[in-house]
C-alpha positions as a LaTeX table, in Angstrom:
\begin{tabular}{lrrr}
\hline
Residue & $x$ (\AA) & $y$ (\AA) & $z$ (\AA) \\
\hline
Met1 & 48.13 & 13.30 & 55.39 \\
Ala2 & 50.16 & 11.84 & 58.27 \\
Asp3 & 46.91 & 10.75 & 59.94 \\
Tyr4 & 45.93 & 8.93 & 56.77 \\
Gly5 & 49.18 & 6.99 & 56.90 \\
Arg6 & 48.62 & 5.95 & 60.49 \\
Glu7 & 44.95 & 5.07 & 60.03 \\
Leu8 & 45.18 & 3.22 & 56.72 \\
Asp9 & 44.33 & $-0.48$ & 57.14 \\
Glu10 & 45.94 & $-2.48$ & 54.33 \\
Leu11 & 43.34 & $-5.28$ & 54.75 \\
Ser12 & 46.02 & $-7.84$ & 53.96 \\
Asp13 & 44.12 & $-10.68$ & 55.66 \\
Leu14 & 41.03 & $-10.01$ & 53.55 \\
Phe15 & 43.17 & $-9.77$ & 50.47 \\
Leu16 & 44.69 & $-13.19$ & 51.12 \\
Met17 & 41.23 & $-14.73$ & 51.57 \\
Ile18 & 39.98 & $-13.29$ & 48.29 \\
Asp19 & 43.19 & $-14.06$ & 46.44 \\
Ala20 & 43.09 & $-17.72$ & 47.48 \\
Ala21 & 39.47 & $-18.25$ & 46.45 \\
Ile22 & 38.54 & $-16.03$ & 43.52 \\
Val23 & 40.03 & $-16.14$ & 40.01 \\
Glu24 & 41.77 & $-13.02$ & 38.68 \\
Asp25 & 39.11 & $-12.31$ & 36.07 \\
Pro26 & 35.79 & $-13.70$ & 37.34 \\
Pro27 & 32.71 & $-13.82$ & 35.07 \\
Ile28 & 29.94 & $-11.23$ & 35.37 \\
Leu29 & 27.27 & $-13.85$ & 36.16 \\
Ile30 & 28.23 & $-15.39$ & 39.49 \\
Lys31 & 25.86 & $-18.36$ & 39.21 \\
Glu32 & 27.41 & $-19.82$ & 36.06 \\
Gly33 & 30.70 & $-21.05$ & 37.46 \\
Gly34 & 34.25 & $-20.02$ & 36.71 \\
Ile35 & 34.59 & $-18.08$ & 40.00 \\
Ile36 & 36.61 & $-20.37$ & 42.31 \\
Lys37 & 40.34 & $-20.94$ & 41.81 \\
Asp38 & 41.91 & $-24.38$ & 41.40 \\
Asn39 & 43.17 & $-26.09$ & 44.58 \\
Tyr40 & 40.81 & $-24.05$ & 46.81 \\
Asn41 & 38.25 & $-26.86$ & 47.26 \\
Glu42 & 38.84 & $-30.54$ & 46.46 \\
Thr43 & 35.26 & $-31.25$ & 45.36 \\
Val44 & 35.30 & $-28.27$ & 43.01 \\
Asp45 & 38.52 & $-29.57$ & 41.48 \\
Gln46 & 36.96 & $-33.04$ & 40.92 \\
Leu47 & 33.84 & $-31.59$ & 39.34 \\
Lys48 & 35.92 & $-29.34$ & 37.10 \\
His49 & 37.93 & $-32.38$ & 36.10 \\
Ala50 & 34.78 & $-34.37$ & 35.38 \\
Lys51 & 33.30 & $-31.52$ & 33.35 \\
Ser52 & 36.35 & $-31.01$ & 31.19 \\
Asp53 & 37.76 & $-34.55$ & 30.95 \\
Gly54 & 34.61 & $-36.74$ & 31.07 \\
Lys55 & 34.55 & $-37.33$ & 27.33 \\
Gly56 & 38.14 & $-38.44$ & 27.39 \\
Trp57 & 37.41 & $-40.89$ & 30.19 \\
Leu58 & 34.65 & $-42.51$ & 28.11 \\
Ile59 & 36.90 & $-42.81$ & 25.04 \\
Asp60 & 39.64 & $-44.40$ & 27.14 \\
Leu61 & 37.19 & $-46.89$ & 28.71 \\
Glu62 & 35.68 & $-47.77$ & 25.33 \\
Thr63 & 39.13 & $-48.45$ & 23.86 \\
Lys64 & 40.18 & $-50.54$ & 26.90 \\
Glu65 & 37.05 & $-52.76$ & 26.84 \\
Arg66 & 37.17 & $-53.24$ & 23.07 \\
Glu67 & 40.70 & $-54.60$ & 23.36 \\
Ala68 & 39.91 & $-56.72$ & 26.43 \\
Thr69 & 36.81 & $-58.38$ & 24.95 \\
Gly70 & 37.81 & $-58.51$ & 21.31 \\
Ile71 & 34.45 & $-56.98$ & 20.34 \\
Lys72 & 35.55 & $-54.81$ & 17.43 \\
Asn73 & 32.37 & $-52.67$ & 17.16 \\
Leu74 & 31.92 & $-52.11$ & 20.91 \\
Lys75 & 30.75 & $-48.55$ & 21.54 \\
Ile76 & 29.68 & $-46.43$ & 24.50 \\
Lys77 & 26.43 & $-44.59$ & 23.77 \\
Phe78 & 24.00 & $-42.37$ & 25.71 \\
Asn79 & 20.28 & $-41.71$ & 26.03 \\
Lys80 & 18.20 & $-39.90$ & 28.61 \\
Val81 & 16.54 & $-43.08$ & 29.91 \\
Phe82 & 19.55 & $-45.37$ & 30.54 \\
Gly83 & 22.32 & $-42.83$ & 30.56 \\
Tyr84 & 25.68 & $-44.21$ & 29.32 \\
Tyr85 & 25.88 & $-47.91$ & 28.17 \\
Phe86 & 27.92 & $-50.34$ & 26.05 \\
Asp87 & 26.21 & $-51.27$ & 22.79 \\
Val88 & 26.96 & $-54.88$ & 21.55 \\
Thr89 & 25.44 & $-56.26$ & 18.32 \\
Asn90 & 23.93 & $-59.77$ & 18.37 \\
Ser91 & 26.82 & $-61.22$ & 16.33 \\
Phe92 & 29.20 & $-60.52$ & 19.26 \\
Lys93 & 26.93 & $-61.50$ & 22.18 \\
Ser94 & 28.92 & $-64.66$ & 22.81 \\
Met95 & 32.04 & $-62.57$ & 23.49 \\
Val96 & 30.50 & $-60.44$ & 26.25 \\
Pro97 & 32.39 & $-61.01$ & 29.56 \\
Asp98 & 30.68 & $-61.92$ & 32.84 \\
Tyr99 & 31.20 & $-58.46$ & 34.47 \\
Phe100 & 29.05 & $-56.81$ & 31.82 \\
Ile101 & 25.60 & $-56.18$ & 33.27 \\
Arg102 & 22.70 & $-56.44$ & 30.80 \\
Lys103 & 20.43 & $-53.36$ & 30.86 \\
Gln104 & 18.26 & $-53.81$ & 27.75 \\
Thr105 & 17.69 & $-56.25$ & 24.89 \\
Leu106 & 16.87 & $-54.97$ & 21.41 \\
Ala107 & 16.15 & $-56.73$ & 18.13 \\
Asn108 & 19.68 & $-56.38$ & 16.80 \\
Ser109 & 21.77 & $-55.61$ & 19.88 \\
Glu110 & 22.18 & $-55.76$ & 23.62 \\
Arg111 & 22.95 & $-52.88$ & 26.00 \\
Tyr112 & 25.28 & $-53.38$ & 28.96 \\
Ser113 & 26.89 & $-51.48$ & 31.78 \\
Thr114 & 29.85 & $-52.05$ & 34.12 \\
Asp115 & 30.80 & $-50.80$ & 37.55 \\
Glu116 & 33.52 & $-48.63$ & 36.04 \\
Leu117 & 31.14 & $-47.12$ & 33.47 \\
Glu118 & 28.58 & $-46.38$ & 36.20 \\
Asp119 & 31.26 & $-44.66$ & 38.25 \\
Ile120 & 32.40 & $-42.49$ & 35.34 \\
Ala121 & 28.80 & $-41.70$ & 34.35 \\
Gly122 & 28.03 & $-40.64$ & 37.90 \\
Lys123 & 30.91 & $-38.19$ & 37.82 \\
Ile124 & 29.97 & $-36.79$ & 34.43 \\
Leu125 & 26.19 & $-36.56$ & 34.70 \\
Gly126 & 25.22 & $-33.41$ & 36.59 \\
Ala127 & 28.84 & $-32.43$ & 37.16 \\
Glu128 & 28.28 & $-29.00$ & 35.59 \\
Asp129 & 25.18 & $-28.17$ & 37.63 \\
Arg130 & 26.77 & $-29.42$ & 40.83 \\
Leu131 & 29.93 & $-27.46$ & 40.03 \\
Tyr132 & 28.04 & $-24.20$ & 39.49 \\
Gly133 & 26.01 & $-24.66$ & 42.66 \\
Leu134 & 29.05 & $-25.48$ & 44.77 \\
Glu135 & 31.05 & $-22.53$ & 43.39 \\
Tyr136 & 28.20 & $-20.15$ & 44.21 \\
Asp137 & 27.89 & $-21.55$ & 47.74 \\
Leu138 & 31.61 & $-21.06$ & 48.32 \\
Tyr139 & 31.37 & $-17.50$ & 46.94 \\
Val140 & 28.46 & $-16.68$ & 49.29 \\
Glu141 & 30.37 & $-18.14$ & 52.22 \\
Leu142 & 33.38 & $-15.93$ & 51.42 \\
Arg143 & 31.15 & $-12.88$ & 50.91 \\
Asn144 & 29.49 & $-13.39$ & 54.30 \\
Thr145 & 32.87 & $-13.64$ & 55.97 \\
Leu146 & 34.02 & $-10.41$ & 54.33 \\
Ala147 & 30.77 & $-8.68$ & 55.37 \\
Thr148 & 31.80 & $-8.96$ & 59.01 \\
His149 & 34.74 & $-6.66$ & 58.17 \\
Val150 & 32.70 & $-4.05$ & 56.22 \\
Glu151 & 33.57 & $-1.16$ & 58.56 \\
Arg152 & 37.28 & $-1.78$ & 58.00 \\
Val153 & 36.76 & $-1.84$ & 54.25 \\
Gln154 & 34.70 & 1.36 & 54.25 \\
Lys155 & 37.26 & 3.23 & 56.36 \\
Thr156 & 40.07 & 2.21 & 54.01 \\
Ala157 & 37.94 & 3.09 & 50.96 \\
Lys158 & 37.29 & 6.59 & 52.33 \\
Ile159 & 40.97 & 7.22 & 52.98 \\
Ile160 & 41.87 & 6.03 & 49.48 \\
Ala161 & 39.11 & 8.21 & 47.95 \\
Asp162 & 40.35 & 11.27 & 49.86 \\
Leu163 & 43.93 & 10.61 & 48.80 \\
Asp164 & 42.83 & 10.13 & 45.19 \\
Ala165 & 40.92 & 13.43 & 45.18 \\
Leu166 & 43.80 & 15.33 & 46.77 \\
Ala167 & 46.34 & 13.79 & 44.43 \\
Ser168 & 44.19 & 14.71 & 41.42 \\
Leu169 & 43.83 & 18.31 & 42.59 \\
Ala170 & 47.58 & 18.51 & 43.23 \\
Tyr171 & 48.39 & 17.09 & 39.81 \\
Val172 & 46.08 & 19.54 & 38.00 \\
Ala173 & 47.39 & 22.47 & 40.05 \\
Glu174 & 51.02 & 21.62 & 39.28 \\
Lys175 & 50.40 & 20.94 & 35.59 \\
Asn176 & 48.35 & 24.10 & 34.97 \\
His177 & 50.25 & 26.53 & 37.22 \\
Tyr178 & 47.47 & 27.17 & 39.73 \\
Val179 & 48.10 & 29.17 & 42.90 \\
Arg180 & 47.11 & 28.64 & 46.50 \\
Pro181 & 44.20 & 30.98 & 47.36 \\
His182 & 43.94 & 32.90 & 50.60 \\
Ile183 & 40.62 & 32.31 & 52.32 \\
Asn184 & 39.01 & 35.19 & 54.22 \\
Glu185 & 35.84 & 35.54 & 56.27 \\
Glu186 & 35.19 & 39.19 & 55.35 \\
Gly187 & 33.32 & 38.37 & 52.15 \\
Arg188 & 36.00 & 39.78 & 49.85 \\
Ile189 & 36.65 & 38.15 & 46.45 \\
His190 & 39.78 & 39.56 & 44.83 \\
Ile191 & 41.15 & 37.61 & 41.87 \\
Val192 & 44.18 & 38.78 & 39.90 \\
Glu193 & 44.63 & 37.49 & 36.34 \\
Gly194 & 41.96 & 34.82 & 36.75 \\
Arg195 & 41.43 & 32.12 & 34.12 \\
His196 & 38.67 & 29.67 & 33.20 \\
Pro197 & 40.06 & 26.19 & 34.06 \\
Val198 & 38.29 & 24.47 & 31.15 \\
Val199 & 38.21 & 27.09 & 28.39 \\
Glu200 & 41.92 & 27.85 & 28.70 \\
Lys201 & 42.71 & 24.18 & 27.96 \\
Val202 & 40.81 & 24.10 & 24.66 \\
Leu203 & 42.45 & 27.25 & 23.28 \\
Asp204 & 45.71 & 27.02 & 21.36 \\
Asn205 & 48.97 & 28.79 & 22.10 \\
Asp206 & 47.99 & 30.03 & 25.57 \\
Ser207 & 45.62 & 32.54 & 23.96 \\
Phe208 & 43.20 & 32.77 & 26.89 \\
Ile209 & 42.80 & 36.35 & 28.12 \\
Thr210 & 43.05 & 36.69 & 31.91 \\
Asn211 & 40.91 & 39.08 & 33.94 \\
Asp212 & 40.73 & 40.58 & 37.42 \\
Thr213 & 37.73 & 40.53 & 39.74 \\
Leu214 & 36.86 & 42.53 & 42.84 \\
Leu215 & 33.70 & 41.91 & 44.87 \\
Asp216 & 33.03 & 42.65 & 48.52 \\
Asn217 & 30.23 & 43.40 & 50.96 \\
Asp218 & 30.51 & 47.17 & 50.65 \\
Ser219 & 31.07 & 49.37 & 47.61 \\
Asn220 & 31.82 & 46.48 & 45.21 \\
Arg221 & 28.82 & 44.23 & 45.77 \\
Val222 & 27.36 & 44.32 & 42.25 \\
Ser223 & 29.21 & 44.47 & 38.94 \\
Ile224 & 27.13 & 45.42 & 35.88 \\
Ile225 & 28.90 & 43.90 & 32.87 \\
Thr226 & 28.02 & 45.13 & 29.39 \\
Gly227 & 29.41 & 44.34 & 25.97 \\
Pro228 & 28.55 & 42.47 & 22.76 \\
Asn229 & 27.53 & 38.86 & 22.46 \\
Met230 & 30.42 & 36.41 & 21.99 \\
Ala231 & 32.82 & 38.85 & 23.66 \\
Gly232 & 33.36 & 36.68 & 26.73 \\
Lys233 & 30.96 & 37.95 & 29.42 \\
Ser234 & 29.58 & 34.50 & 30.27 \\
Thr235 & 33.03 & 32.90 & 30.28 \\
Tyr236 & 34.30 & 35.58 & 32.65 \\
Met237 & 31.42 & 35.19 & 35.09 \\
Arg238 & 31.58 & 31.42 & 35.10 \\
Gln239 & 35.32 & 31.46 & 35.71 \\
Val240 & 34.78 & 33.60 & 38.81 \\
Ala241 & 32.19 & 31.11 & 40.11 \\
Leu242 & 34.53 & 28.18 & 39.39 \\
Ile243 & 37.48 & 29.83 & 41.11 \\
Val244 & 35.39 & 30.50 & 44.21 \\
Leu245 & 34.09 & 26.92 & 44.20 \\
Met246 & 37.57 & 25.44 & 43.69 \\
Ala247 & 38.98 & 27.53 & 46.54 \\
Gln248 & 36.28 & 26.35 & 48.93 \\
Ile249 & 36.83 & 22.65 & 48.19 \\
Gly250 & 40.51 & 23.03 & 49.01 \\
Ser251 & 41.91 & 23.29 & 45.49 \\
Phe252 & 44.50 & 25.65 & 44.11 \\
Val253 & 42.97 & 28.03 & 41.53 \\
Pro254 & 43.79 & 29.30 & 38.00 \\
Ala255 & 44.99 & 32.83 & 38.74 \\
Asp256 & 48.10 & 34.81 & 39.60 \\
Ser257 & 46.66 & 35.41 & 43.07 \\
Ala258 & 43.29 & 34.98 & 44.76 \\
Asp259 & 41.79 & 36.17 & 48.02 \\
Ile260 & 38.48 & 34.33 & 48.31 \\
Gly261 & 35.73 & 35.04 & 50.82 \\
Ile262 & 33.64 & 32.11 & 51.99 \\
Val263 & 30.19 & 31.94 & 50.36 \\
Asp264 & 27.26 & 29.84 & 51.52 \\
Arg265 & 26.00 & 29.09 & 48.01 \\
Ile266 & 26.61 & 29.98 & 44.38 \\
Phe267 & 23.48 & 30.77 & 42.34 \\
Thr268 & 23.56 & 30.99 & 38.54 \\
Arg269 & 21.02 & 32.13 & 35.94 \\
Val270 & 22.84 & 31.52 & 32.69 \\
Gly271 & 21.71 & 30.40 & 29.23 \\
Ala272 & 18.30 & 29.84 & 27.67 \\
Ser273 & 16.13 & 26.77 & 28.15 \\
Asp274 & 12.47 & 25.84 & 28.25 \\
Asp275 & 10.23 & 23.16 & 29.70 \\
Leu276 & 7.50 & 22.90 & 27.09 \\
Ala277 & 6.26 & 19.57 & 28.42 \\
Ser278 & 5.03 & 21.33 & 31.56 \\
Gly279 & 3.97 & 24.47 & 29.69 \\
Gln280 & 6.89 & 26.71 & 30.63 \\
Ser281 & 8.43 & 28.97 & 27.99 \\
Thr282 & 12.04 & 30.11 & 28.00 \\
Phe283 & 11.09 & 33.35 & 29.73 \\
Met284 & 8.97 & 31.52 & 32.31 \\
Val285 & 11.87 & 29.22 & 33.15 \\
Glu286 & 14.14 & 32.25 & 33.43 \\
Met287 & 11.76 & 34.02 & 35.79 \\
Ser288 & 11.29 & 30.87 & 37.88 \\
Glu289 & 15.03 & 30.61 & 38.32 \\
Val290 & 15.29 & 34.30 & 39.20 \\
Ala291 & 12.49 & 33.89 & 41.75 \\
Asn292 & 14.27 & 30.92 & 43.34 \\
Ile293 & 17.53 & 32.88 & 43.58 \\
Leu294 & 15.95 & 36.00 & 45.10 \\
Arg295 & 14.02 & 33.95 & 47.64 \\
Asn296 & 16.90 & 31.71 & 48.74 \\
Ala297 & 20.10 & 33.73 & 48.36 \\
Thr298 & 21.65 & 35.48 & 51.35 \\
Ala299 & 24.14 & 38.29 & 51.81 \\
Asn300 & 26.85 & 35.60 & 51.88 \\
Ser301 & 25.88 & 34.13 & 48.50 \\
Leu302 & 27.54 & 34.65 & 45.12 \\
Leu303 & 25.13 & 35.36 & 42.24 \\
Ile304 & 25.94 & 34.90 & 38.54 \\
Leu305 & 23.15 & 36.47 & 36.49 \\
Asp306 & 23.32 & 36.58 & 32.70 \\
Glu307 & 20.84 & 38.58 & 30.58 \\
Ile308 & 17.93 & 38.84 & 33.00 \\
Gly309 & 14.74 & 40.02 & 31.27 \\
Arg310 & 15.73 & 39.31 & 27.66 \\
Gly311 & 12.80 & 36.93 & 27.01 \\
Thr312 & 10.07 & 39.57 & 27.03 \\
Ser313 & 9.48 & 43.06 & 25.63 \\
Thr314 & 12.34 & 45.52 & 25.95 \\
Tyr315 & 10.37 & 47.79 & 28.27 \\
Asp316 & 9.28 & 44.99 & 30.62 \\
Gly317 & 12.65 & 43.27 & 30.48 \\
Leu318 & 14.57 & 46.41 & 31.39 \\
Ser319 & 12.15 & 47.10 & 34.24 \\
Ile320 & 12.61 & 43.61 & 35.66 \\
Ala321 & 16.41 & 43.74 & 35.32 \\
Trp322 & 16.53 & 47.18 & 36.94 \\
Ala323 & 14.37 & 46.08 & 39.87 \\
Val324 & 16.43 & 42.90 & 40.35 \\
Val325 & 19.66 & 44.91 & 40.56 \\
Glu326 & 18.11 & 47.28 & 43.09 \\
Tyr327 & 16.90 & 44.35 & 45.21 \\
Ile328 & 20.23 & 42.52 & 45.10 \\
Ser329 & 22.36 & 45.57 & 45.84 \\
Ser330 & 20.34 & 46.67 & 48.86 \\
Lys331 & 21.77 & 45.52 & 52.18 \\
Asp332 & 18.32 & 45.78 & 53.70 \\
Leu333 & 16.82 & 43.41 & 51.09 \\
Leu334 & 19.58 & 41.02 & 49.96 \\
Gly335 & 23.05 & 42.53 & 49.57 \\
Ala336 & 24.63 & 39.57 & 47.78 \\
Lys337 & 27.84 & 39.74 & 45.76 \\
Thr338 & 26.75 & 39.64 & 42.13 \\
Leu339 & 28.06 & 39.61 & 38.58 \\
Phe340 & 25.23 & 40.87 & 36.35 \\
Ala341 & 25.74 & 40.71 & 32.58 \\
Thr342 & 23.26 & 42.63 & 30.44 \\
His343 & 22.58 & 44.28 & 27.08 \\
Tyr344 & 20.42 & 46.90 & 28.74 \\
His345 & 22.88 & 49.78 & 28.68 \\
Glu346 & 20.40 & 51.82 & 30.70 \\
Leu347 & 21.43 & 49.78 & 33.75 \\
Thr348 & 24.83 & 51.47 & 33.69 \\
Glu349 & 23.05 & 54.54 & 35.03 \\
Leu350 & 22.77 & 52.73 & 38.36 \\
Glu351 & 26.43 & 53.36 & 39.04 \\
Gly352 & 26.44 & 56.46 & 41.18 \\
Lys353 & 22.79 & 56.05 & 42.10 \\
Leu354 & 23.41 & 52.84 & 44.07 \\
Asp355 & 26.61 & 53.02 & 46.08 \\
Ser356 & 27.39 & 49.29 & 45.71 \\
Val357 & 27.03 & 49.06 & 41.90 \\
Asn358 & 29.99 & 49.36 & 39.51 \\
Asn359 & 30.13 & 49.25 & 35.73 \\
Tyr360 & 32.43 & 46.98 & 33.77 \\
Cys361 & 32.50 & 46.10 & 30.08 \\
Ile362 & 34.25 & 43.84 & 27.60 \\
Ser363 & 36.71 & 45.86 & 25.54 \\
Val364 & 36.20 & 45.79 & 21.77 \\
Lys365 & 38.38 & 47.10 & 18.94 \\
Glu366 & 36.54 & 48.50 & 15.92 \\
Ser367 & 38.07 & 48.24 & 12.45 \\
Gly368 & 35.74 & 49.85 & 9.93 \\
Glu369 & 32.53 & 47.86 & 10.04 \\
Asp370 & 34.24 & 44.92 & 11.72 \\
Ile371 & 35.03 & 44.33 & 15.39 \\
Val372 & 37.67 & 42.38 & 17.29 \\
Phe373 & 36.83 & 41.00 & 20.71 \\
Leu374 & 39.69 & 41.79 & 23.10 \\
Arg375 & 37.96 & 39.80 & 25.88 \\
Lys376 & 39.35 & 42.10 & 28.57 \\
Ile377 & 37.17 & 43.33 & 31.43 \\
Ile378 & 37.65 & 47.06 & 31.98 \\
Lys379 & 35.96 & 49.72 & 34.10 \\
Gly380 & 33.05 & 51.56 & 32.53 \\
Gly381 & 29.95 & 50.67 & 30.55 \\
Ala382 & 29.60 & 49.78 & 26.88 \\
Asp383 & 27.61 & 52.21 & 24.75 \\
Lys384 & 26.85 & 49.72 & 21.97 \\
Ser385 & 26.00 & 46.03 & 21.69 \\
Tyr386 & 27.54 & 45.54 & 18.22 \\
Gly387 & 24.67 & 43.21 & 17.37 \\
Ile388 & 24.91 & 43.79 & 13.61 \\
Gln389 & 28.64 & 43.09 & 13.62 \\
Val390 & 28.09 & 39.89 & 15.57 \\
Ala391 & 25.37 & 38.90 & 13.09 \\
Lys392 & 27.93 & 39.42 & 10.32 \\
Leu393 & 30.39 & 37.11 & 12.09 \\
Ala394 & 27.61 & 34.54 & 12.31 \\
Gly395 & 27.07 & 34.62 & 8.54 \\
Val396 & 23.78 & 36.54 & 8.23 \\
Pro397 & 23.28 & 37.53 & 4.52 \\
Asp398 & 24.72 & 40.90 & 3.49 \\
Val399 & 21.38 & 42.24 & 2.25 \\
Val400 & 19.87 & 41.70 & 5.72 \\
Leu401 & 22.89 & 43.30 & 7.40 \\
Ala402 & 22.70 & 46.32 & 5.10 \\
Arg403 & 19.01 & 46.85 & 5.81 \\
Ala404 & 19.59 & 46.41 & 9.55 \\
Ser405 & 22.28 & 49.10 & 9.42 \\
Glu406 & 19.89 & 51.50 & 7.69 \\
Ile407 & 17.17 & 50.90 & 10.27 \\
Ala408 & 19.68 & 51.32 & 13.11 \\
Ala409 & 20.82 & 54.63 & 11.61 \\
Glu410 & 17.24 & 55.88 & 11.36 \\
Leu411 & 16.55 & 54.95 & 14.97 \\
Ser412 & 19.74 & 56.64 & 16.10 \\
Glu413 & 19.03 & 59.78 & 14.02 \\
His414 & 15.62 & 60.19 & 15.62 \\
Asp415 & 17.05 & 59.42 & 19.06 \\
Ile416 & 14.53 & 56.68 & 19.82 \\
Asn417 & 15.13 & 55.44 & 23.32 \\
Val418 & 13.62 & 52.48 & 25.12 \\
Thr419 & 10.57 & 54.39 & 26.30 \\
Ala420 & 9.75 & 55.93 & 22.93 \\
Ala421 & 10.43 & 52.70 & 21.04 \\
Ala422 & 7.39 & 51.01 & 22.56 \\
Asp423 & 5.13 & 53.66 & 21.00 \\
Ile424 & 6.83 & 54.17 & 17.64 \\
Met425 & 7.71 & 50.56 & 16.78 \\
Pro426 & 4.26 & 49.70 & 15.29 \\
Lys427 & 4.61 & 52.77 & 13.05 \\
Ile428 & 8.11 & 51.71 & 11.99 \\
Leu429 & 6.90 & 48.21 & 11.06 \\
Glu430 & 3.97 & 49.67 & 9.10 \\
Asp431 & 6.11 & 52.10 & 7.13 \\
Thr432 & 8.76 & 49.50 & 6.26 \\
Thr433 & 6.42 & 46.73 & 5.15 \\
Val434 & 3.27 & 48.22 & 3.55 \\
Lys435 & 3.57 & 48.81 & $-0.19$ \\
Gly436 & 2.79 & 52.21 & $-1.60$ \\
Lys437 & 4.27 & 54.28 & 1.21 \\
Lys438 & 6.36 & 57.36 & 0.52 \\
Lys439 & 9.97 & 56.56 & $-0.45$ \\
Gly440 & 13.07 & 58.49 & 0.49 \\
Ala441 & 15.45 & 60.13 & $-1.94$ \\
Asp442 & 17.45 & 56.95 & $-2.31$ \\
Gly443 & 14.39 & 54.90 & $-3.34$ \\
Gln444 & 14.12 & 53.10 & 0.02 \\
Leu445 & 10.80 & 53.03 & 1.84 \\
Ser446 & 10.72 & 55.87 & 4.32 \\
Met447 & 10.90 & 54.86 & 7.96 \\
Phe448 & 8.75 & 57.79 & 9.06 \\
Gly449 & 5.55 & 59.22 & 7.50 \\
Asn450 & 4.72 & 62.88 & 6.80 \\
Ala451 & 2.80 & 65.16 & 9.15 \\
Glu452 & $-0.58$ & 64.37 & 7.56 \\
Glu453 & $-0.04$ & 60.62 & 8.05 \\
Ser454 & 0.87 & 61.19 & 11.68 \\
Ser455 & $-2.28$ & 63.27 & 12.09 \\
Val456 & $-4.39$ & 60.46 & 10.60 \\
Val457 & $-2.87$ & 57.94 & 13.01 \\
Ala458 & $-3.55$ & 60.25 & 15.93 \\
Asp459 & $-7.19$ & 60.76 & 14.83 \\
Ile460 & $-7.74$ & 57.02 & 14.49 \\
Lys461 & $-6.39$ & 56.44 & 17.98 \\
Ala462 & $-8.81$ & 59.07 & 19.33 \\
Leu463 & $-11.92$ & 57.54 & 17.73 \\
Asp464 & $-14.80$ & 56.51 & 20.02 \\
Leu465 & $-15.96$ & 53.50 & 18.00 \\
Ser466 & $-18.64$ & 52.48 & 20.46 \\
Asn467 & $-20.59$ & 55.71 & 19.68 \\
Met468 & $-20.25$ & 55.63 & 15.86 \\
Thr469 & $-22.94$ & 54.36 & 13.51 \\
Pro470 & $-21.87$ & 52.23 & 10.52 \\
Met471 & $-22.70$ & 55.08 & 8.12 \\
Lys472 & $-20.70$ & 57.58 & 10.16 \\
Ala473 & $-17.74$ & 55.20 & 10.20 \\
Met474 & $-17.86$ & 54.77 & 6.41 \\
Leu475 & $-17.92$ & 58.55 & 5.89 \\
Tyr476 & $-15.03$ & 58.99 & 8.30 \\
Leu477 & $-12.94$ & 56.35 & 6.49 \\
Ser478 & $-13.64$ & 58.07 & 3.17 \\
Asp479 & $-12.44$ & 61.35 & 4.62 \\
Leu480 & $-9.26$ & 59.73 & 5.94 \\
Gln481 & $-8.56$ & 58.15 & 2.57 \\
Glu482 & $-8.85$ & 61.55 & 0.85 \\
Arg483 & $-6.50$ & 63.12 & 3.36 \\
Leu484 & $-3.89$ & 60.37 & 2.80 \\
Asn485 & $-4.18$ & 60.79 & $-0.98$ \\
Gly486 & $-3.53$ & 64.51 & $-0.63$ \\
Arg487 & $-6.88$ & 65.80 & $-1.86$ \\
\hline
\end{tabular}
């Protein structure tokens, strides 16, 4: 800051040049006049005077000559051929003085000029164009003079810009109770009671929930974060990225304390978007971004990954997410510090299997069928996504929520995991949508068929259609129909 004070050039000489020549509020179009101040150039002042007062000069001259000659109807007129002239009707021709110079004779009048009228006309005609041209020339002359001092101006502008940025950061830090971060070169990111600098300002009554963060290059490289939608996972991850970024640009940060390791880049894969114009779906865009991150990140990067693999089938998505975590966590492959939010609870099994992976979740309080988001990051993995409860908060109709709860209970009762779901899901859809299927005791369509129906499905899957004749196929279908009807 002291260096800035010594190096700052006030440019007072350039200021005085500009202040003497240019009006306080110049027009946007520099070729239409109104740029140059009064008393800067004598010719400009005369042309301005002619432009604004020319009509008054003509009225004064007309009045003076009418009184001097006694010609009561003497008038000064104008046309594009003769310019300004005195018009005298024939009845007053005998009263025209000798210094009037005849310019044209008409049937009912004569046209005259005088030296004084010619002088005034010369000042008025073209005064505006000449004024605009002269003002622009003077502006260009001043601009060219200032251009020889451009390095001085740029140096002063840079110092002012730096001071403005630093003052803004200081003001925000003081107003919002930020703290000075400690910067380390060991790759450790330890934030205590961190806050999101934007989200906390839009919440009322200081209701933002603070959270801690610990990432390093050893046993805390990857944090798997689970929990329901809308619980605050994305906000938490983004606030970590912002705090790291703010620390590295020299800003204080929104936290109680922060020890921030230097990162070379911050990569994010957050939110859903597509690029349909170029033929890329949401999932394709997501995978392209993941590919870019995995190819360009280093062990010194910070990765913010939110819901990798959600745009495809559950089985494929989980496989991709699992492989990405393995790649990122491996020191031999990437080894980058990462916050990885996911709804794939199976990924929590990686804690213990990969020595750098740790589970965290967003705490939730259940009250009957409702939930309250506590928005606090705690150790451990979530065992539920609370999707139905979140759908209720969003306003999904009760009848849909009730049916979803029944289906979820059936899936849970039969212990259908990710692997089995891929095989049984077509059966579930068939049993819940086709009319005429067996109903449960409560009148609802049964989610699962009887043993005979399962046997029929298995037999159909085993058919070798390429070696069946049409007649044999018809007979086989008839047999299946009888079996389903219980005959």
